[in-house]
C-alpha positions in Angstrom: 3.9 50.3 206.4 5.7 50.8 209.8 9.4 51.3 210.7 9.6 48.3 212.2 8.5 45.9 208.6 11.1 46.9 206.9 12.9 43.9 206.6 9.9 42.6 204.5 9.6 45.9 202.4 11.1 46.2 198.8 13.2 49.1 198.0 10.5 51.1 196.5 8.3 50.6 200.1 11.1 52.2 202.1 11.8 55.0 199.9 8.2 56.0 200.2 8.1 55.5 204.1 11.2 57.9 204.4 9.4 60.0 201.5 6.0 60.2 204.4 8.2 60.9 207.3 10.3 64.4 206.1 9.0 68.0 204.7 10.7 69.0 201.5 11.6 72.2 199.9 10.9 72.6 196.1 14.6 71.5 195.3 14.7 68.6 198.0 11.5 67.2 196.4 12.6 67.2 192.9 15.2 65.1 194.0 13.1 62.9 196.1 10.8 62.3 193.1 14.2 61.1 190.7 15.4 58.7 193.0 12.0 57.1 193.8 11.6 56.9 189.5 15.2 55.4 190.0 14.4 53.0 192.5 11.1 51.6 190.6 12.9 51.2 187.6 15.8 49.0 188.9 13.4 46.9 191.0 11.6 46.3 187.9 15.2 45.8 186.3 15.7 43.2 188.7 12.6 41.3 188.8 12.8 40.5 185.0 16.4 39.4 185.7 14.9 37.1 188.2 12.7 35.4 186.0 15.0 35.1 183.2 17.3 33.5 185.1 14.3 31.0 186.8 13.7 30.0 183.2 17.3 29.7 182.3 17.3 27.1 185.8 14.4 25.3 184.7 16.2 24.7 181.0 19.2 24.0 182.6 17.6 21.3 184.7 15.5 20.1 182.1 19.0 19.6 179.7 21.2 18.2 182.5 18.0 15.6 183.3 18.2 11.6 182.0 15.9 11.2 179.4 12.6 9.1 180.0 12.2 5.4 178.7 9.7 4.6 176.1 8.3 0.8 176.5 5.9 -1.5 175.5 2.6 -2.6 178.2 2.3 -6.3 178.5 0.2 -6.7 181.3 -1.3 -4.9 184.4 -0.5 -7.9 186.5 -1.4 -6.3 190.0 -3.3 -2.6 190.9 -0.6 0.5 189.9 1.8 -2.3 188.6 2.7 -2.8 184.8 4.7 -5.3 182.9 6.7 -3.5 180.7 9.2 -4.6 177.7 12.2 -2.2 177.1 15.3 -3.1 175.2 14.3 -6.5 174.9 13.9 -6.9 178.8 11.4 -7.2 181.1 10.8 -4.9 183.6 7.7 -5.1 186.6 6.7 -1.2 187.0 5.3 1.0 189.4 2.3 3.5 188.1 2.0 6.9 188.8 -1.0 7.3 190.3 -2.1 10.5 188.8 -1.9 8.4 185.6 -4.0 5.6 186.7 -3.8 2.0 185.6 -7.7 1.4 184.5 -6.4 3.9 181.1 -3.6 1.7 180.1 -4.3 -0.7 177.1 -1.8 -3.8 176.8 0.0 -2.9 173.8 0.1 0.5 174.4 4.0 2.8 174.5 4.5 3.9 177.9 7.1 6.3 179.6 9.4 5.5 182.1 11.7 7.4 184.1 14.8 7.2 186.0 13.3 4.8 188.5 11.7 2.8 185.4 8.1 4.0 186.9 5.3 4.8 184.6 4.9 8.4 184.2 3.4 9.2 180.7 0.9 6.9 178.3 2.4 7.8 174.4 -0.7 5.6 173.1 -0.3 3.1 170.0 2.3 3.3 167.7 2.1 3.5 164.1 5.1 1.8 162.7 6.3 -1.6 163.0 7.5 -5.0 161.3 4.6 -6.2 159.7 4.7 -10.4 159.7 2.2 -13.0 158.4 0.1 -15.7 161.1 1.0 -18.9 160.7 -1.0 -20.2 163.5 -4.0 -18.8 166.1 -2.5 -21.3 169.6 -5.2 -22.1 172.1 -4.5 -19.4 174.5 -5.3 -17.1 171.6 -1.4 -16.1 171.3 -0.7 -16.3 167.7 2.3 -17.6 166.3 3.7 -15.4 163.2 6.6 -15.1 161.1 8.4 -13.3 157.9 7.2 -14.7 154.7 9.7 -16.8 153.3 12.1 -16.6 156.2 12.5 -19.3 158.3 11.8 -19.7 161.6 8.9 -17.7 163.8 8.0 -16.4 167.1 4.8 -16.0 169.4 3.3 -12.9 169.8 0.2 -11.8 172.3 -2.7 -9.7 171.3 -3.3 -6.0 172.2 -6.3 -5.0 174.0 -8.1 -4.0 170.5 -7.0 -7.2 168.8 -7.7 -9.5 172.0 -11.7 -10.1 170.6 -11.4 -9.9 167.3 -11.3 -13.2 165.0 -7.8 -13.4 163.5 -6.6 -16.9 161.4 -3.3 -18.0 159.9 -2.5 -16.0 156.6 -3.2 -12.9 157.7 -1.0 -9.8 157.8 -0.6 -8.2 161.6 1.7 -5.4 162.5 3.4 -5.6 165.8 5.4 -3.5 168.2 8.9 -2.7 167.5 10.0 -5.4 170.5 8.0 -7.7 168.0 6.0 -8.9 171.3 2.4 -7.5 170.8 0.6 -7.8 167.5 -0.6 -4.2 167.4 -3.2 -4.2 164.2 -4.4 -6.5 161.1 -3.0 -4.9 158.1 -5.6 -4.8 155.7 -2.9 -5.1 152.4 -5.0 -5.3 148.7 -3.6 -9.0 148.3 -5.3 -10.2 150.9 -8.3 -8.6 151.2 -9.3 -7.5 147.5 -7.2 -9.9 144.9 -9.5 -12.8 145.3 -12.9 -11.1 145.6 -14.7 -10.2 142.7 -18.9 -9.0 142.8 -20.8 -10.7 140.3 -22.4 -8.1 138.3 -25.6 -8.8 136.5 -25.5 -11.2 134.3 -28.5 -12.9 133.0 -28.1 -15.8 130.6 -29.8 -13.8 127.7 -26.3 -11.8 127.4 -24.6 -14.8 127.0 -24.3 -15.1 123.4 -23.4 -17.7 120.9 -22.7 -20.7 123.5 -26.1 -22.0 123.7 -24.5 -26.0 124.2 -22.1 -24.5 126.9 -24.7 -22.8 128.7 -27.1 -25.6 128.3 -24.6 -27.8 129.5 -23.7 -25.4 132.8 -27.3 -25.5 133.4 -27.8 -29.1 133.4 -24.3 -29.4 135.7 -25.2 -26.3 138.2 -28.8 -25.8 138.7 -30.7 -28.9 138.5 -29.0 -30.2 142.1 -29.6 -27.2 143.6 -33.7 -26.8 142.3 -34.2 -30.7 142.8 -32.1 -31.6 145.5 -34.5 -33.6 146.5 -35.1 -35.7 143.4 -31.1 -36.1 142.9 -31.5 -37.2 146.8 -34.4 -40.2 145.9 -32.1 -41.4 142.6 -28.9 -41.2 145.3 -27.6 -39.3 142.1 -24.1 -38.0 142.8 -23.6 -34.0 142.5 -20.8 -32.7 141.0 -18.0 -31.1 142.8 -16.7 -28.4 140.1 -17.2 -28.3 135.9 -14.0 -27.6 133.8 -15.0 -25.0 130.9 -12.3 -25.6 128.0 -11.6 -24.2 124.6 -10.5 -20.9 122.6 -9.3 -17.6 124.1 -11.7 -14.9 124.2 -15.0 -17.2 123.6 -16.3 -16.3 127.5 -14.9 -18.7 129.6 -14.8 -16.2 132.1 -18.5 -14.7 131.3 -19.6 -17.9 131.8 -18.7 -18.3 134.8 -19.9 -15.0 136.3 -23.4 -15.5 134.9 -23.3 -19.4 136.5 -23.2 -17.5 139.7 -25.5 -14.9 139.1 -28.0 -17.0 137.5 -28.1 -19.8 139.9 -28.3 -17.3 142.8 -31.1 -15.7 141.0 -33.0 -19.3 140.0 -32.7 -20.4 143.6 -34.3 -17.1 144.8 -37.6 -17.4 142.1 -38.1 -21.5 142.3 -37.3 -22.6 146.0 -37.6 -19.1 148.0 -33.7 -19.8 149.1 -32.1 -16.5 149.7 -28.3 -16.9 149.4 -25.8 -14.0 147.8 -23.5 -15.3 145.3 -19.6 -14.8 146.4 -17.5 -14.9 143.4 -13.7 -15.5 144.0 -12.1 -15.1 140.5 -8.3 -16.1 140.8 -5.9 -16.2 138.4 -3.5 -19.1 138.4 -0.2 -17.4 137.6 -1.6 -15.1 141.0 -1.2 -18.3 143.2 2.3 -18.8 142.2 5.2 -18.0 144.7 8.7 -18.4 144.8 8.7 -18.7 148.7 8.8 -22.7 149.2 5.3 -23.4 150.7 3.4 -19.8 149.9 1.8 -21.5 146.7 0.4 -24.1 148.8 -1.3 -22.5 151.5 -3.0 -19.8 149.4 -4.9 -22.4 147.8 -5.6 -22.9 152.0 -6.6 -20.0 152.1 -8.7 -19.6 149.1 -11.1 -22.8 149.7 -11.2 -21.9 153.4 -12.3 -18.3 152.7 -15.4 -20.4 150.3 -15.8 -22.6 153.3 -16.5 -19.3 155.8 -18.4 -17.3 153.2 -20.6 -20.4 152.9 -21.2 -20.4 156.8 -22.4 -17.4 156.5 -24.7 -18.1 154.1 -23.5 -17.0 150.8 -22.8 -19.6 147.9 -18.8 -19.1 146.7 -17.8 -19.7 143.5 -14.2 -20.5 142.5 -13.4 -19.3 140.0 -9.6 -20.2 138.5 -8.7 -19.1 135.3 -5.7 -20.3 133.6 -5.9 -23.6 135.4 -2.8 -25.3 133.5 -0.7 -22.5 135.0 -1.0 -23.9 138.5 -2.5 -27.6 138.3 -0.8 -28.7 135.1 0.5 -32.6 134.8 3.4 -33.0 137.6 6.6 -34.2 136.1 10.0 -35.5 137.8 12.7 -32.4 137.6 14.1 -29.9 139.4 12.1 -27.0 137.7 8.5 -28.7 138.3 8.9 -29.4 142.3 6.0 -26.1 142.7 3.2 -28.3 140.9 4.3 -31.8 142.7 2.9 -30.4 145.5 0.4 -27.8 144.6 -1.7 -30.4 142.5 -1.9 -32.9 145.7 -3.0 -29.9 147.7 -5.5 -29.1 145.4 -7.0 -32.4 145.1 -7.1 -32.8 149.4 -9.2 -29.5 149.3 -11.0 -30.3 146.9 -11.6 -34.2 148.5 -12.7 -32.1 151.6 -15.7 -30.6 149.5 -18.9 -32.4 149.8 -20.3 -31.1 147.0 -21.6 -27.6 144.9 -24.0 -27.4 147.8 -21.1 -25.7 149.8 -18.6 -24.3 146.9 -19.1 -24.4 143.3 -15.5 -25.1 142.0 -14.6 -23.5 138.3 -11.8 -24.1 136.3 -11.0 -22.1 132.8 -7.9 -23.3 130.6 -7.2 -22.8 126.8 -5.3 -25.7 127.1 -7.1 -28.7 128.9 -4.4 -31.2 127.9 -2.3 -29.6 130.2 -3.8 -30.0 133.3 -2.9 -32.8 135.5 -5.1 -35.6 135.3 -5.6 -36.1 139.2 -7.6 -33.2 139.2 -10.0 -33.9 135.9 -10.9 -37.4 137.2 -14.4 -38.0 137.8 -15.7 -37.2 141.9 -13.1 -33.7 141.7 -13.9 -32.0 137.9 -17.3 -33.8 137.1 -18.3 -32.2 134.4 -15.9 -30.9 131.2 -17.4 -28.4 129.0 -16.4 -27.1 126.0 -16.9 -23.6 125.0 -16.7 -23.5 121.2 -15.7 -20.5 118.8 -19.3 -19.0 118.0 -21.3 -20.2 114.5 -22.5 -17.1 112.4 -26.0 -17.6 114.3 -24.0 -17.3 117.6 -21.8 -14.2 116.6 -25.2 -12.7 115.3 -26.5 -12.9 118.7 -22.8 -11.8 120.3 -23.8 -8.5 117.4 -27.0 -7.7 118.9 -25.3 -7.7 122.7 -22.9 -5.0 121.5 -24.8 -3.1 119.1 -27.4 -1.9 121.5 -30.9 0.0 120.7 -29.4 3.1 121.8 -26.7 3.7 120.4 -26.7 6.3 117.4 -27.1 5.1 113.8 -26.6 6.5 110.5 -30.1 8.4 109.6 -29.9 6.5 105.7 -29.7 3.3 107.6 -32.9 4.5 110.1 -34.4 5.4 107.1 -34.1 2.4 104.9 -35.9 0.2 108.0 -38.8 2.7 108.3 -36.7 3.8 112.1 -37.0 0.5 113.0 -33.8 0.7 115.3 -33.8 -3.3 115.8 -34.4 -3.9 111.7 -31.6 -1.6 111.2 -29.4 -3.4 113.3 -30.2 -6.4 111.8 -29.2 -5.1 108.6 -25.9 -4.3 110.2 -25.7 -7.3 111.4 -26.2 -9.5 108.5 -23.9 -6.8 106.4 -20.6 -7.6 108.7 -21.3 -11.5 108.8 -21.7 -12.0 105.1 -18.3 -10.0 105.2 -17.0 -12.1 108.1 -17.8 -15.7 107.4 -16.8 -15.3 103.1 -15.0 -18.3 102.2 -13.2 -15.6 100.0 -9.1 -15.5 99.8 -9.2 -12.5 101.4 -10.7 -13.9 104.0 -8.2 -16.9 103.7 -5.5 -17.1 106.7 -4.0 -20.4 107.1 -3.3 -23.5 104.8 -3.7 -26.8 106.4 -2.0 -29.9 105.2 -2.9 -33.3 107.1 -0.7 -36.9 107.1 -3.3 -38.1 104.1 -2.1 -35.3 101.8 -5.4 -33.4 101.9 -5.3 -30.0 102.4 -8.2 -27.2 104.0 -8.0 -23.7 104.2 -9.1 -21.7 107.7 -10.7 -18.4 107.1 -11.3 -15.3 109.4 -14.6 -17.0 110.9 -12.9 -19.9 111.9 -11.3 -17.6 114.1 -14.4 -15.7 115.8 -14.7 -15.1 118.9 -16.6 -13.0 121.3 -13.6 -11.1 122.1 -13.2 -10.3 118.3 -16.4 -9.2 118.2 -16.7 -6.9 121.0 -13.3 -4.8 119.7 -14.8 -5.3 116.0 -17.7 -3.0 117.6 -15.5 -0.5 119.9 -13.4 0.1 117.1 -16.7 1.0 114.6 -17.9 3.2 117.6 -14.4 5.0 117.5 -14.8 5.4 113.5 -18.1 7.0 114.2 -16.9 9.5 116.9 -14.0 10.2 114.3 -16.1 11.4 111.6 -18.4 13.1 113.6 -15.8 15.4 115.3 -14.9 16.3 111.8 -18.2 16.3 110.2 -20.9 16.7 113.1 -23.9 16.4 110.1 -22.7 12.7 109.4 -23.1 11.1 112.4 -24.4 7.4 113.4 -22.7 4.3 112.8 -22.9 2.5 109.5 -21.8 -0.6 108.2 -18.6 1.0 106.8 -17.5 1.2 110.0 -17.7 -2.4 110.9 -16.1 -3.7 107.6 -13.7 -1.4 108.2 -13.6 -2.2 112.2 -13.2 -6.1 110.7 -10.4 -5.2 108.6 -8.6 -3.5 111.0 -8.9 -5.7 113.7 -7.6 -8.8 111.7 -4.5 -7.0 110.1 -3.3 -4.6 113.5 -3.5 -7.5 115.9 -0.5 -10.5 116.2 -3.3 -13.4 117.1 -0.8 -16.4 116.1 1.8 -18.1 118.2 5.2 -17.7 116.9 5.4 -19.5 113.6 7.4 -22.7 115.3 5.1 -23.5 117.7 3.1 -25.6 115.8 1.1 -27.3 118.3 -0.3 -24.3 119.8 -1.2 -23.1 116.3 -3.2 -26.0 116.3 -5.0 -25.2 119.6 -5.6 -22.5 118.8 -7.6 -23.4 115.9 -8.8 -26.5 117.6 -6.7 -29.0 115.4 -5.5 -32.3 116.5 -1.6 -31.6 116.6 -0.9 -35.3 115.8 -2.9 -35.1 112.0 -1.1 -32.2 111.1 2.1 -32.2 109.2 2.3 -28.6 107.5 0.5 -25.5 108.1 1.4 -22.2 106.1 -0.2 -19.2 107.6 -1.5 -16.6 104.8 0.5 -13.6 105.2 -0.9 -10.4 103.1 1.4 -7.6 101.9 0.1 -5.0 99.7 -2.8 -7.0 97.8 -0.5 -10.2 97.6 -0.6 -13.3 99.4 2.4 -15.7 100.2 2.7 -18.9 102.6 4.7 -19.1 105.8 5.4 -22.6 106.2 5.9 -23.7 109.3 
């Protein structure tokens, strides 16, 4: 460097240039190097201060700059032009060329600068109001509204939902400005509450209901297997059937078995491959406090069944506790839901040609409470009584739950020559002898008829598949506890079943309140018009007393 370029030189470079042009003795040389070191330190300090000042100025500039606004992209009407909503107002905005308009999607959040130009893409929001789709408009827009709240509004679809199939009744999430539908919300209520895959349930696993099974097979299987013959005779194919009878006797089990066996029979006999789809609905689940919501759920249920039928499934609509939603209509403010729900159900059933489209099964403990318009021929064509099992039927049910691979007591197996089938038969015979015995110990209810005649009902008169299943489970529990306390004493015994039998009847409150005479009589299958008095037998410490109803 020469002296002509001093203006562009740093202080340290000037010191070095002076040192090159002078001659020093030892003292002055030492002073010169000290000066040079000090100049270098000061220059480094100045550089650090300059960098710190630049960062400070940058931070001050950012903090004092106006904030960017966040909007929702509604459309891209032109190249590098965006239609954006922000704060409830729409803006026609330019797009920063560096951003690229082809990467922006309808519904995404965008950054807007002071000039309301799009300068950033924030992606889709992960929160927002959830609303229900009320209708799909012809141009693919959606009319939505809040459940139970009057009024509705229309939203457009985001890019991901542009081609997705959306139907009325689904719940969707919209953006914060309620202008764009962002996603379908898959709630458990809309996706899983109604759907119940049918387990493998052949008729052999349904015990104690031969008459009901035979009636179901005649009403359901024959029209499918012999469709040509039914058409030749111009025979009307039923639309649905009602399973009615006491609680715990297998109405739900029969419904699921119908779905499984019908599709299996179709596959074996005709080669028609149709997968069953069981829509299991409990009546009270449909009831809703909001006006029109219960009716909408009925419409959605039938619409879902029709869609499944179009997809090749054989849908079964099984409505448990049907009397709760299809009860007899009466005048009065408290029956307004039933007054509209029953006609809606009738209208949906009238839209079904036959069971080849949708199989409708109703189940009820109180068929007498169901509206006659539902049960008339042409809607629910078959009424099948599910009775309590008799002794032979109870033996079938016990045999289903007392499986071959269960551990049985060694002395019991020795008695039957290690034949497990015979051992199971001995257990069943022993417990049924006690359960169906007409002894005072088994007596639980005294019935007085209008004629003055009296009858006693016994434990065997109140038997059901649910009670038998519970007895077997209790017996297993007793055997497990005994094996824990004494490992050498293991396996199911007759004593376990008999103890479980006593516990089941004594522990559970299986009767209605004593002041509801009609419910008592329906529970034991008696006509209320022929009975004047009930006297439940209550046992306390070996004594028998009667509580008059």
